[in-house]
N, C-alpha and C positions, 0 to 999 in steps of 0.2 A: 576572938569569936569568929571572925571572918575565915581564919585559917581552918577552924574546925568544920565550918560549913563547906569549905572547899574540899577538905579531905573526904567528907561524907559523900559529896557529889562525885569526886573522883572514884571512890570505891563503888558507887552505884554504876558509873560508866564502865568500870573494869568488869563488873559482874555482867553487864549487858554485853560487853565484848566477848566474854567467855561463853555466854549463852549462844551468841551468834556463831562462834567458832564450833561449838558443839553441834549446832544445827547443820553447819556446813559439812561436818564429818558424817552425820547421819544421811544427809542428802547424797554425799559421795558414795557411801555404802549402797544406798538404794540404786544409784545410777550404775554402779559397778555390777550389782546383782542382775540388772536387766541388760547390761552391755553384751553385745554379740561379738565384739572383736577387741583386740588389744588397743586399737586406736580409740575406741569408745571409752575404754577403761582409763586411758591416759587423759582423755577429754574430761572425764569425771573428776580426776585428780586436779586438773587445771582449774576447773570450776570451783573446787574447794579452795584452792590457793587464792583465787580471785576474791572469794567471799571473806577469807581470813585477812587478806590485805586490806580490804574495804573496812572490815571491823576494826583493825588496828588504826587505820587512818581516822575513822570516826572517833575512836577513843582519844587520840591525840588532839583532834579538833575540839572535842568536848572539854578536855583538860585545859586547853588554851582558853576556851570560853570561860571556864570556871575561874581561871586566873584573872581574866579581864573583869569579870563580875566582882571579884574580890577587890581589885585595884580601884574600880569605879566606886564601890561602896566606901572604900577607905578615903577616897578623895572627893566624895560627894559633899557639897556644902551643907546639905540638909542633915547629914550625919556628923558633921564636924562641929563639935561643941565648944572648942576653945575660942573661936571667933578671931584668930590671929592671922588667918590667910585670906588676903584679898588680892586676887590676880590683877585687878584693874588698877589699883593704886600701887602695887608693887611692895606691899608691906611684908612680904615673905621672901626675903633674900634679894629684893630689887629695890633700888632707890627710885624715888619719883623724879620727874624732870626738873623740879624746882632746885635740886641739888646740883644740876648740871650733868647727871648721869642718866642716860636713857634707859627707860624700862622696856625690855625686849617684848613684853606682852602688849604694849600699847603703841610703841613707835616703830616696830619692824626692824630694829637693829639688834645686834647681839651684844649690847652693853659697851659698844665702842663709843668713846667719848666724843661724839660729833665729828668723826673722821670720814664720814660719808660711806662707811661700809654697810651696805644693806644686804638683805637676804636675796 
């Protein structure tokens, strides 16, 4: 379900990027039409390239944000229905300190068995 939402958001972001690129091309043509010299025409082309690069950057940032949202929704305890993951007690892949193995989420070590290796 989260993957479908992410794909839809990515498509919307891609459509927004394409619209921005199209607007940049229109703006470039308008600038070139009013340009009086070769330098002004080249400047119009550079402005278009800047706008296109910004649109691509925005697209990639939005896609990354969509991925973060997907991962946060996946790992959010409110959405987690099995109830088997408790990061404070270490019941999901970490032993509690009563067994002699340190829980890296509560003790600050990386599972080293009391050898004094801290982060």
